[in-house]
DRENDO-1510 file (C-alpha; in Angstrom, 1 decimal, always signed):
<recs>
REC; n; res; u; v; w
REC; 1; UNK; +124.4; +132.3; +158.6 .
REC; 2; UNK; +125.1; +135.9; +159.8 .
REC; 3; UNK; +128.7; +134.7; +160.8 .
REC; 4; UNK; +129.3; +133.5; +157.2 .
REC; 5; UNK; +127.9; +136.9; +155.9 .
REC; 6; UNK; +130.2; +138.6; +158.4 .
REC; 7; UNK; +133.1; +136.7; +157.0 .
REC; 8; UNK; +132.3; +137.3; +153.5 .
REC; 9; UNK; +132.2; +141.0; +154.2 .
REC; 10; UNK; +135.2; +141.1; +156.2 .
REC; 11; UNK; +137.0; +139.4; +153.5 .
REC; 12; UNK; +135.7; +142.0; +150.8 .
REC; 13; UNK; +136.8; +145.0; +153.3 .
REC; 14; UNK; +140.1; +143.6; +153.6 .
REC; 15; UNK; +140.8; +143.3; +149.7 .
REC; 16; UNK; +139.3; +146.8; +149.0 .
REC; 17; UNK; +141.9; +148.0; +151.8 .
REC; 18; UNK; +144.6; +146.2; +150.3 .
REC; 19; UNK; +143.5; +147.7; +146.9 .
REC; 20; UNK; +143.3; +151.1; +148.4 .
REC; 21; UNK; +147.0; +150.9; +149.5 .
REC; 22; UNK; +148.2; +149.5; +146.1 .
REC; 23; UNK; +146.3; +152.4; +144.4 .
REC; 24; UNK; +147.8; +155.1; +146.5 .
REC; 25; UNK; +151.3; +153.8; +145.8 .
REC; 26; UNK; +150.7; +153.7; +142.1 .
REC; 27; UNK; +149.2; +157.3; +142.2 .
REC; 28; UNK; +152.4; +158.5; +143.9 .
REC; 29; UNK; +154.8; +156.7; +141.3 .
REC; 30; UNK; +152.9; +158.0; +138.3 .
REC; 31; UNK; +152.7; +161.5; +139.6 .
REC; 32; UNK; +156.6; +161.5; +140.1 .
REC; 33; UNK; +157.1; +160.5; +136.4 .
REC; 34; UNK; +155.0; +163.4; +135.1 .
REC; 35; UNK; +157.0; +166.4; +134.0 .
REC; 36; UNK; +155.5; +168.0; +131.0 .
REC; 37; UNK; +152.6; +170.4; +131.3 .
REC; 38; UNK; +150.2; +168.6; +128.7 .
REC; 39; UNK; +150.8; +165.6; +130.9 .
REC; 40; UNK; +150.2; +167.0; +134.1 .
REC; 41; UNK; +147.0; +168.5; +133.0 .
REC; 42; UNK; +145.8; +165.1; +131.8 .
REC; 43; UNK; +147.0; +163.7; +135.2 .
REC; 44; UNK; +144.7; +166.3; +136.9 .
REC; 45; UNK; +141.8; +165.5; +135.0 .
REC; 46; UNK; +142.1; +161.8; +135.8 .
REC; 47; UNK; +142.8; +162.3; +139.4 .
REC; 48; UNK; +139.6; +164.4; +139.6 .
REC; 49; UNK; +137.8; +161.3; +138.1 .
REC; 50; UNK; +139.6; +158.8; +140.4 .
REC; 51; UNK; +138.7; +161.2; +143.5 .
REC; 52; UNK; +135.0; +161.1; +142.5 .
REC; 53; UNK; +135.0; +157.3; +142.4 .
REC; 54; UNK; +136.8; +156.9; +145.9 .
REC; 55; UNK; +135.4; +153.3; +145.6 .
REC; 56; UNK; +138.1; +151.7; +147.8 .
REC; 57; UNK; +137.5; +153.9; +150.7 .
REC; 58; UNK; +133.8; +152.7; +150.9 .
REC; 59; UNK; +132.1; +150.0; +152.5 .
REC; 60; UNK; +131.0; +147.0; +150.3 .
REC; 61; UNK; +127.3; +147.9; +150.8 .
REC; 62; UNK; +128.2; +151.6; +149.9 .
REC; 63; UNK; +130.2; +150.5; +146.9 .
REC; 64; UNK; +127.1; +148.5; +145.5 .
REC; 65; UNK; +125.1; +151.7; +145.5 .
REC; 66; UNK; +127.4; +152.8; +142.6 .
REC; 67; UNK; +125.4; +150.4; +140.6 .
REC; 68; UNK; +122.1; +152.3; +140.9 .
REC; 69; UNK; +121.3; +155.0; +138.4 .
REC; 70; UNK; +118.0; +156.5; +137.7 .
REC; 71; UNK; +116.0; +156.1; +134.5 .
REC; 72; UNK; +117.0; +159.4; +133.2 .
REC; 73; UNK; +120.7; +158.5; +133.6 .
REC; 74; UNK; +120.0; +155.2; +131.9 .
REC; 75; UNK; +118.3; +156.6; +128.8 .
REC; 76; UNK; +121.1; +159.5; +128.5 .
REC; 77; UNK; +124.0; +156.7; +128.8 .
REC; 78; UNK; +122.4; +154.4; +126.3 .
REC; 79; UNK; +121.9; +157.2; +123.7 .
REC; 80; UNK; +125.4; +158.2; +124.1 .
REC; 81; UNK; +126.5; +154.5; +124.0 .
REC; 82; UNK; +124.4; +154.1; +120.8 .
REC; 83; UNK; +126.7; +156.5; +119.1 .
REC; 84; UNK; +129.7; +154.6; +119.9 .
REC; 85; UNK; +128.9; +151.0; +119.2 .
REC; 86; UNK; +130.5; +149.3; +116.1 .
REC; 87; UNK; +127.1; +149.0; +114.4 .
REC; 88; UNK; +126.4; +147.5; +110.8 .
REC; 89; UNK; +123.4; +148.3; +108.9 .
REC; 90; UNK; +122.6; +145.7; +106.4 .
REC; 91; UNK; +120.1; +146.7; +103.5 .
REC; 92; UNK; +118.3; +143.7; +102.5 .
REC; 93; UNK; +117.3; +144.3; +98.7 .
REC; 94; UNK; +115.2; +141.7; +97.3 .
REC; 95; UNK; +111.7; +140.3; +96.4 .
REC; 96; UNK; +109.5; +138.8; +98.9 .
REC; 97; UNK; +110.1; +135.1; +99.7 .
REC; 98; UNK; +113.8; +135.3; +98.7 .
REC; 99; UNK; +115.2; +134.5; +101.9 .
REC; 100; UNK; +115.8; +138.0; +103.4 .
REC; 101; UNK; +114.4; +137.3; +107.0 .
REC; 102; UNK; +116.3; +133.9; +107.0 .
REC; 103; UNK; +119.5; +135.9; +106.6 .
REC; 104; UNK; +118.3; +137.8; +109.7 .
REC; 105; UNK; +117.7; +134.7; +111.5 .
REC; 106; UNK; +121.2; +133.2; +110.7 .
REC; 107; UNK; +123.0; +136.3; +111.6 .
REC; 108; UNK; +121.2; +136.8; +114.9 .
REC; 109; UNK; +120.4; +133.3; +115.8 .
REC; 110; UNK; +116.6; +134.2; +117.0 .
REC; 111; UNK; +113.4; +132.4; +115.8 .
REC; 112; UNK; +111.3; +133.0; +113.0 .
REC; 113; UNK; +108.4; +134.5; +115.4 .
REC; 114; UNK; +110.8; +137.0; +116.9 .
REC; 115; UNK; +112.4; +138.0; +113.7 .
REC; 116; UNK; +109.1; +138.5; +112.3 .
REC; 117; UNK; +107.7; +140.6; +115.4 .
REC; 118; UNK; +111.0; +142.5; +115.6 .
REC; 119; UNK; +110.6; +144.3; +112.0 .
REC; 120; UNK; +108.9; +147.4; +112.3 .
REC; 121; UNK; +107.8; +149.9; +109.6 .
REC; 122; UNK; +110.4; +152.4; +108.9 .
REC; 123; UNK; +109.2; +153.9; +105.5 .
REC; 124; UNK; +106.4; +153.3; +103.2 .
REC; 125; UNK; +108.5; +150.7; +101.5 .
REC; 126; UNK; +111.0; +149.5; +104.2 .
REC; 127; UNK; +110.9; +147.7; +107.7 .
REC; 128; UNK; +113.6; +147.6; +110.3 .
REC; 129; UNK; +114.8; +145.1; +112.8 .
REC; 130; UNK; +117.4; +146.3; +115.4 .
REC; 131; UNK; +119.5; +143.5; +117.1 .
REC; 132; UNK; +119.8; +142.9; +119.9 .
REC; 133; UNK; +117.6; +146.1; +121.0 .
REC; 134; UNK; +116.7; +149.4; +119.6 .
REC; 135; UNK; +118.8; +151.0; +122.3 .
REC; 136; UNK; +121.8; +149.2; +121.8 .
REC; 137; UNK; +121.9; +147.8; +118.1 .
REC; 138; UNK; +124.8; +145.9; +116.6 .
REC; 139; UNK; +123.2; +144.9; +113.7 .
REC; 140; UNK; +120.3; +147.1; +111.9 .
REC; 141; UNK; +118.5; +145.2; +109.1 .
REC; 142; UNK; +116.4; +147.4; +106.6 .
REC; 143; UNK; +114.2; +145.2; +104.6 .
REC; 144; UNK; +112.6; +146.5; +101.2 .
REC; 145; UNK; +109.0; +145.8; +101.1 .
REC; 146; UNK; +107.0; +145.2; +97.7 .
REC; 147; UNK; +110.0; +145.1; +95.4 .
REC; 148; UNK; +109.0; +143.3; +92.3 .
REC; 149; UNK; +105.5; +143.4; +92.9 .
REC; 150; UNK; +103.2; +144.4; +90.1 .
REC; 151; UNK; +101.2; +147.0; +92.3 .
REC; 152; UNK; +104.2; +148.7; +93.6 .
REC; 153; UNK; +105.9; +151.6; +91.8 .
REC; 154; UNK; +109.6; +150.9; +91.6 .
REC; 155; UNK; +110.9; +154.3; +91.2 .
REC; 156; UNK; +109.3; +155.1; +94.5 .
REC; 157; UNK; +111.1; +152.3; +96.4 .
REC; 158; UNK; +114.4; +153.3; +94.8 .
REC; 159; UNK; +113.8; +157.0; +95.7 .
REC; 160; UNK; +113.0; +155.9; +99.3 .
REC; 161; UNK; +116.1; +154.0; +99.5 .
REC; 162; UNK; +118.2; +156.7; +97.8 .
REC; 163; UNK; +117.0; +159.2; +100.4 .
REC; 164; UNK; +118.0; +156.8; +103.2 .
REC; 165; UNK; +121.5; +156.0; +102.1 .
REC; 166; UNK; +122.5; +159.7; +101.1 .
REC; 167; UNK; +122.1; +160.5; +104.9 .
REC; 168; UNK; +125.3; +160.8; +106.5 .
REC; 169; UNK; +125.8; +158.0; +109.5 .
REC; 170; UNK; +128.6; +156.7; +111.4 .
REC; 171; UNK; +127.6; +153.1; +111.3 .
REC; 172; UNK; +129.0; +150.9; +108.6 .
REC; 173; UNK; +126.6; +149.9; +105.6 .
REC; 174; UNK; +126.3; +147.0; +103.4 .
REC; 175; UNK; +123.9; +146.0; +100.7 .
REC; 176; UNK; +122.9; +142.5; +100.2 .
REC; 177; UNK; +121.2; +141.7; +97.1 .
REC; 178; UNK; +119.1; +138.6; +97.8 .
REC; 179; UNK; +117.7; +136.4; +94.9 .
REC; 180; UNK; +116.4; +132.7; +94.7 .
REC; 181; UNK; +118.5; +130.5; +92.8 .
REC; 182; UNK; +115.7; +129.6; +90.4 .
REC; 183; UNK; +114.2; +133.1; +90.0 .
REC; 184; UNK; +115.1; +134.8; +86.9 .
REC; 185; UNK; +112.5; +137.4; +86.7 .
REC; 186; UNK; +114.7; +139.9; +88.5 .
REC; 187; UNK; +114.3; +143.0; +86.3 .
REC; 188; UNK; +113.2; +145.1; +89.1 .
REC; 189; UNK; +115.9; +144.0; +91.3 .
REC; 190; UNK; +118.5; +144.7; +88.8 .
REC; 191; UNK; +117.5; +148.2; +88.0 .
REC; 192; UNK; +117.2; +148.9; +91.8 .
REC; 193; UNK; +121.0; +147.5; +92.2 .
REC; 194; UNK; +122.0; +149.3; +89.2 .
REC; 195; UNK; +120.8; +152.8; +90.4 .
REC; 196; UNK; +122.2; +152.2; +94.0 .
REC; 197; UNK; +125.4; +151.1; +92.9 .
REC; 198; UNK; +125.9; +154.1; +90.4 .
REC; 199; UNK; +124.9; +156.6; +93.2 .
REC; 200; UNK; +126.6; +155.0; +96.0 .
REC; 201; UNK; +129.7; +152.9; +94.8 .
REC; 202; UNK; +131.6; +153.2; +98.2 .
REC; 203; UNK; +128.6; +151.0; +100.0 .
REC; 204; UNK; +130.0; +147.4; +99.4 .
REC; 205; UNK; +127.5; +145.0; +97.9 .
REC; 206; UNK; +127.0; +141.2; +98.5 .
REC; 207; UNK; +124.9; +139.0; +96.2 .
REC; 208; UNK; +123.4; +136.2; +98.3 .
REC; 209; UNK; +122.0; +133.6; +95.9 .
REC; 210; UNK; +119.4; +131.7; +98.3 .
REC; 211; UNK; +116.8; +128.6; +98.4 .
REC; 212; UNK; +119.4; +126.1; +96.7 .
REC; 213; UNK; +117.3; +123.1; +97.9 .
REC; 214; UNK; +114.7; +124.1; +95.3 .
REC; 215; UNK; +116.8; +123.0; +92.6 .
REC; 216; UNK; +118.1; +119.9; +94.4 .
REC; 217; UNK; +117.7; +116.3; +92.6 .
REC; 218; UNK; +114.7; +114.4; +93.8 .
REC; 219; UNK; +116.9; +111.7; +95.3 .
REC; 220; UNK; +118.8; +114.6; +97.4 .
REC; 221; UNK; +117.2; +114.7; +100.7 .
REC; 222; UNK; +119.9; +116.8; +102.5 .
REC; 223; UNK; +122.6; +119.6; +101.5 .
REC; 224; UNK; +125.1; +118.1; +99.2 .
REC; 225; UNK; +128.7; +117.9; +100.5 .
REC; 226; UNK; +130.0; +119.6; +97.1 .
REC; 227; UNK; +127.7; +121.9; +95.1 .
REC; 228; UNK; +130.2; +121.4; +92.2 .
REC; 229; UNK; +129.0; +117.9; +91.8 .
REC; 230; UNK; +125.4; +119.2; +90.5 .
REC; 231; UNK; +125.3; +120.7; +86.9 .
REC; 232; UNK; +121.9; +122.3; +87.2 .
REC; 233; UNK; +122.9; +124.1; +90.4 .
REC; 234; UNK; +126.0; +125.4; +88.8 .
REC; 235; UNK; +124.3; +126.5; +85.8 .
REC; 236; UNK; +121.7; +128.6; +88.0 .
REC; 237; UNK; +124.1; +129.9; +90.0 .
REC; 238; UNK; +126.4; +131.0; +87.1 .
REC; 239; UNK; +123.3; +132.7; +85.5 .
REC; 240; UNK; +122.5; +134.7; +88.6 .
REC; 241; UNK; +125.8; +135.8; +88.7 .
REC; 242; UNK; +126.2; +137.0; +84.9 .
REC; 243; UNK; +122.9; +138.7; +85.4 .
REC; 244; UNK; +123.9; +141.0; +88.4 .
REC; 245; UNK; +127.5; +141.2; +86.9 .
REC; 246; UNK; +129.3; +144.4; +87.9 .
REC; 247; UNK; +126.8; +145.3; +90.6 .
REC; 248; UNK; +128.5; +143.2; +93.5 .
REC; 249; UNK; +131.7; +142.7; +95.3 .
REC; 250; UNK; +131.2; +139.5; +96.7 .
REC; 251; UNK; +128.9; +136.6; +96.0 .
REC; 252; UNK; +127.8; +133.7; +98.3 .
REC; 253; UNK; +125.5; +130.7; +98.0 .
REC; 254; UNK; +123.3; +129.9; +101.0 .
REC; 255; UNK; +120.2; +127.9; +102.0 .
REC; 256; UNK; +118.6; +128.9; +105.3 .
REC; 257; UNK; +115.8; +126.8; +106.1 .
REC; 258; UNK; +113.5; +125.8; +109.1 .
REC; 259; UNK; +114.1; +123.0; +111.4 .
REC; 260; UNK; +110.9; +121.3; +110.4 .
REC; 261; UNK; +112.1; +121.3; +106.8 .
REC; 262; UNK; +114.7; +118.3; +107.7 .
REC; 263; UNK; +117.7; +120.0; +106.2 .
REC; 264; UNK; +121.1; +120.0; +108.0 .
REC; 265; UNK; +122.6; +122.2; +109.0 .
REC; 266; UNK; +119.6; +124.6; +109.1 .
REC; 267; UNK; +121.9; +127.6; +107.8 .
REC; 268; UNK; +123.9; +126.1; +105.0 .
REC; 269; UNK; +126.5; +128.4; +104.1 .
REC; 270; UNK; +126.2; +130.6; +107.3 .
REC; 271; UNK; +130.1; +130.5; +107.7 .
REC; 272; UNK; +130.7; +131.6; +104.2 .
REC; 273; UNK; +128.1; +134.5; +104.6 .
REC; 274; UNK; +130.0; +135.6; +107.8 .
REC; 275; UNK; +133.4; +135.5; +106.2 .
REC; 276; UNK; +132.2; +137.4; +103.2 .
REC; 277; UNK; +130.5; +140.0; +105.2 .
REC; 278; UNK; +133.6; +140.5; +107.2 .
REC; 279; UNK; +135.8; +141.2; +104.2 .
REC; 280; UNK; +133.6; +143.9; +103.1 .
REC; 281; UNK; +133.1; +145.7; +106.6 .
REC; 282; UNK; +135.5; +147.8; +108.6 .
REC; 283; UNK; +137.5; +145.7; +111.1 .
REC; 284; UNK; +135.6; +146.6; +114.4 .
REC; 285; UNK; +132.2; +145.7; +112.8 .
REC; 286; UNK; +133.7; +142.7; +111.0 .
REC; 287; UNK; +135.1; +141.5; +114.6 .
REC; 288; UNK; +131.5; +142.1; +115.9 .
REC; 289; UNK; +130.1; +139.7; +113.2 .
REC; 290; UNK; +132.5; +136.9; +114.4 .
REC; 291; UNK; +131.6; +137.4; +118.1 .
REC; 292; UNK; +127.9; +137.3; +117.4 .
REC; 293; UNK; +128.2; +134.0; +115.6 .
REC; 294; UNK; +130.4; +132.4; +118.2 .
REC; 295; UNK; +128.6; +129.1; +118.5 .
REC; 296; UNK; +130.8; +127.8; +121.4 .
REC; 297; UNK; +128.9; +130.3; +123.8 .
REC; 298; UNK; +125.5; +129.7; +122.3 .
REC; 299; UNK; +125.2; +125.9; +122.1 .
REC; 300; UNK; +121.7; +124.7; +122.4 .
REC; 301; UNK; +120.3; +123.6; +125.7 .
REC; 302; UNK; +117.3; +122.1; +124.7 .
REC; 303; UNK; +115.2; +124.9; +126.1 .
REC; 304; UNK; +113.8; +127.3; +123.5 .
REC; 305; UNK; +113.9; +130.3; +125.8 .
REC; 306; UNK; +117.4; +129.7; +127.0 .
REC; 307; UNK; +118.6; +129.1; +123.6 .
REC; 308; UNK; +117.4; +132.4; +122.5 .
REC; 309; UNK; +118.3; +134.2; +125.5 .
REC; 310; UNK; +122.0; +133.0; +125.0 .
REC; 311; UNK; +122.0; +134.7; +121.6 .
REC; 312; UNK; +121.1; +138.0; +123.3 .
REC; 313; UNK; +123.8; +137.4; +125.8 .
REC; 314; UNK; +126.4; +137.0; +123.2 .
REC; 315; UNK; +125.4; +140.5; +121.8 .
REC; 316; UNK; +125.3; +142.3; +125.0 .
REC; 317; UNK; +128.6; +140.5; +126.4 .
REC; 318; UNK; +130.1; +141.8; +123.0 .
REC; 319; UNK; +128.8; +145.3; +123.7 .
REC; 320; UNK; +130.0; +145.3; +127.3 .
REC; 321; UNK; +133.5; +144.1; +126.1 .
REC; 322; UNK; +133.7; +146.9; +123.6 .
REC; 323; UNK; +132.6; +149.5; +126.1 .
REC; 324; UNK; +134.9; +148.5; +129.0 .
REC; 325; UNK; +137.9; +148.8; +127.0 .
REC; 326; UNK; +139.2; +151.9; +129.1 .
REC; 327; UNK; +142.3; +152.4; +131.2 .
REC; 328; UNK; +140.6; +153.8; +134.4 .
REC; 329; UNK; +139.0; +151.2; +136.8 .
REC; 330; UNK; +135.3; +151.7; +137.5 .
REC; 331; UNK; +135.0; +154.6; +134.9 .
REC; 332; UNK; +132.5; +152.7; +133.1 .
REC; 333; UNK; +130.5; +151.1; +135.8 .
REC; 334; UNK; +127.5; +153.3; +135.1 .
REC; 335; UNK; +127.7; +152.4; +131.5 .
REC; 336; UNK; +127.9; +148.8; +132.2 .
REC; 337; UNK; +124.9; +149.3; +134.5 .
REC; 338; UNK; +122.7; +150.8; +131.9 .
REC; 339; UNK; +123.7; +148.1; +129.4 .
REC; 340; UNK; +122.8; +145.4; +131.9 .
REC; 341; UNK; +119.5; +146.9; +132.9 .
REC; 342; UNK; +118.8; +147.2; +129.0 .
REC; 343; UNK; +119.7; +143.6; +128.9 .
REC; 344; UNK; +117.4; +142.0; +131.6 .
REC; 345; UNK; +114.7; +144.2; +130.4 .
REC; 346; UNK; +114.9; +142.5; +127.0 .
REC; 347; UNK; +115.3; +139.0; +128.6 .
REC; 348; UNK; +112.5; +139.7; +130.7 .
REC; 349; UNK; +110.3; +140.5; +127.6 .
REC; 350; UNK; +111.7; +137.2; +126.0 .
REC; 351; UNK; +110.2; +135.4; +129.2 .
REC; 352; UNK; +106.8; +137.3; +129.0 .
REC; 353; UNK; +107.6; +139.9; +131.6 .
REC; 354; UNK; +107.4; +143.6; +130.6 .
REC; 355; UNK; +109.6; +145.6; +132.8 .
REC; 356; UNK; +110.4; +149.5; +132.7 .
REC; 357; UNK; +114.0; +150.4; +133.4 .
REC; 358; UNK; +113.4; +151.0; +137.2 .
REC; 359; UNK; +111.9; +147.4; +137.5 .
REC; 360; UNK; +114.8; +145.9; +135.4 .
REC; 361; UNK; +117.3; +147.6; +137.7 .
REC; 362; UNK; +115.4; +146.1; +140.7 .
REC; 363; UNK; +115.8; +142.8; +139.0 .
REC; 364; UNK; +119.4; +143.3; +138.4 .
REC; 365; UNK; +120.0; +144.2; +142.2 .
REC; 366; UNK; +117.7; +141.3; +143.4 .
REC; 367; UNK; +119.6; +138.6; +141.2 .
REC; 368; UNK; +123.0; +140.0; +141.6 .
REC; 369; UNK; +123.0; +140.3; +145.4 .
REC; 370; UNK; +126.3; +139.3; +147.2 .
REC; 371; UNK; +127.6; +137.9; +143.8 .
REC; 372; UNK; +128.6; +141.5; +142.8 .
REC; 373; UNK; +130.3; +142.3; +146.0 .
REC; 374; UNK; +132.2; +138.8; +145.6 .
REC; 375; UNK; +132.9; +139.4; +142.0 .
REC; 376; UNK; +134.3; +142.9; +142.3 .
REC; 377; UNK; +136.2; +142.0; +145.4 .
REC; 378; UNK; +137.9; +138.8; +144.3 .
REC; 379; UNK; +138.1; +139.0; +140.6 .
REC; 380; UNK; +138.3; +142.9; +139.7 .
REC; 381; UNK; +139.9; +144.8; +142.5 .
REC; 382; UNK; +143.2; +142.4; +142.7 .
REC; 383; UNK; +144.0; +143.7; +139.3 .
REC; 384; UNK; +144.6; +147.2; +140.4 .
REC; 385; UNK; +146.6; +149.1; +139.9 .
REC; 386; UNK; +147.6; +146.9; +136.8 .
REC; 387; UNK; +144.0; +147.2; +135.6 .
REC; 388; UNK; +144.5; +147.3; +131.8 .
REC; 389; UNK; +141.7; +147.8; +129.1 .
REC; 390; UNK; +141.9; +144.1; +128.2 .
REC; 391; UNK; +141.2; +142.9; +131.7 .
REC; 392; UNK; +138.4; +145.6; +131.8 .
REC; 393; UNK; +136.6; +144.3; +128.7 .
REC; 394; UNK; +137.1; +140.6; +129.7 .
REC; 395; UNK; +135.6; +141.3; +133.1 .
REC; 396; UNK; +132.7; +143.3; +131.7 .
REC; 397; UNK; +131.9; +140.5; +129.3 .
REC; 398; UNK; +132.2; +137.9; +131.5 .
REC; 399; UNK; +130.0; +139.6; +134.3 .
REC; 400; UNK; +127.4; +140.5; +132.1 .
REC; 401; UNK; +127.2; +137.0; +130.5 .
REC; 402; UNK; +126.8; +135.7; +134.2 .
REC; 403; UNK; +124.1; +138.1; +135.1 .
REC; 404; UNK; +122.2; +137.2; +132.0 .
REC; 405; UNK; +122.3; +133.6; +133.0 .
REC; 406; UNK; +121.1; +134.4; +136.4 .
REC; 407; UNK; +118.4; +136.6; +134.9 .
REC; 408; UNK; +117.1; +133.7; +132.8 .
REC; 409; UNK; +116.9; +131.5; +135.8 .
REC; 410; UNK; +115.0; +134.0; +137.6 .
REC; 411; UNK; +112.5; +134.6; +134.7 .
REC; 412; UNK; +112.1; +131.0; +134.0 .
REC; 413; UNK; +111.2; +130.5; +137.6 .
REC; 414; UNK; +108.5; +133.3; +137.2 .
REC; 415; UNK; +107.3; +131.8; +133.8 .
REC; 416; UNK; +107.0; +128.2; +135.7 .
REC; 417; UNK; +104.8; +130.0; +138.6 .
REC; 418; UNK; +107.7; +129.6; +141.1 .
REC; 419; UNK; +109.1; +131.9; +143.3 .
REC; 420; UNK; +112.7; +132.5; +142.1 .
REC; 421; UNK; +115.4; +130.6; +144.3 .
REC; 422; UNK; +118.3; +132.9; +145.2 .
REC; 423; UNK; +120.4; +130.0; +145.8 .
REC; 424; UNK; +119.8; +128.6; +142.6 .
REC; 425; UNK; +120.6; +132.1; +140.6 .
REC; 426; UNK; +123.7; +132.4; +142.5 .
REC; 427; UNK; +124.8; +129.1; +141.5 .
REC; 428; UNK; +123.8; +129.6; +138.1 .
REC; 429; UNK; +125.8; +132.7; +137.9 .
REC; 430; UNK; +129.0; +131.5; +139.6 .
REC; 431; UNK; +128.8; +128.5; +137.1 .
REC; 432; UNK; +128.2; +131.0; +134.1 .
REC; 433; UNK; +131.1; +133.3; +135.3 .
REC; 434; UNK; +133.6; +130.3; +135.4 .
REC; 435; UNK; +132.7; +129.2; +132.0 .
REC; 436; UNK; +132.7; +132.7; +130.6 .
REC; 437; UNK; +136.0; +133.5; +132.1 .
REC; 438; UNK; +137.8; +131.2; +130.0 .
REC; 439; UNK; +136.1; +132.3; +126.9 .
REC; 440; UNK; +136.7; +135.9; +127.6 .
REC; 441; UNK; +140.3; +135.3; +128.9 .
REC; 442; UNK; +139.6; +136.9; +132.4 .
REC; 443; UNK; +142.9; +135.8; +133.9 .
REC; 444; UNK; +143.6; +134.9; +137.4 .
</recs>
């Protein structure tokens, strides 16, 4: 066993030494090309950063210490990263039972229970759910509470919404008017939409007509292939469109149910919702929506915990790819470490384990082990000096995905009362890395 470990370490050392020579040659070539003062200044700054890293001069065990950062550093990094994410804030404007939480389930892929627990009071008449986490939100859902209720003052709700919307924020925003197909008592919703549309015409608005199955004929036990074939559905849809005419930019008809309801697919119209949202959002946010709804990476495994966990892995891999698209190798290692610590902490919570950042960091070190050195030595370093932003993004997303899969195995063993098996974890990470490598286009 010791002989095998020595061979692995020698291999990593050899690759690191080779990369060091390549980097030195590239530095010399790049320096020879620089002539303008401004470019020389940029080079000097970049050289200082590279000098501080000096990763290629370190032994593998010293290199791995670069992945350990303090709780304070993690908090600072996550706060800075949060400002850079392509975050979309979706305002769900609708009455109770109009399918607002179902839209959240459809866009995140998480369960009804998790969505319910995830919404937290924000103001007197709004709740918020941040996905995948409060530290690193890609989607922020703000839900109106009490809209349309007799005992609630509509003017106060509108005032709260106005106060929130008038605040200048970097994130993209969209209003989603949510109305049941057979609910025509929508005066309050229409008044709210009119007020917000008049004051904030720059914020795009999507009309989502929901709960289609409530108007299905009695002999129809599943979603129809073509809604056009059912006149009653078409009349109701047309009436809702007419009722909210001039108050929306796009309209979508959806029916998001629960598995026990027996309808297939559960999220009927999800692709249409995704496409319409993407058309109304800036490019970066639209791309994020598409990546989050990538079903290929989140196929069900028959295990409810792993299924939900994979939805989070999609989100964190997306964030990792976004953050890693920088030209300098290893420049974002502390950022990725903070991201992965946050991910492992969230996965632990899913499996019933509450971890602080230090504990989550310990889990990252424990489950990654030699896999990190191997992955870095054999997958990443060989790209230097031709280390482009696309490769950095691919590698970051791939490794983050693999780490998340390893964490699921780790927490799954703990949940089952077993001692985590390092060999099983390493094997799961290796398999996940191979699969994700193809998906995220990590070239050999």
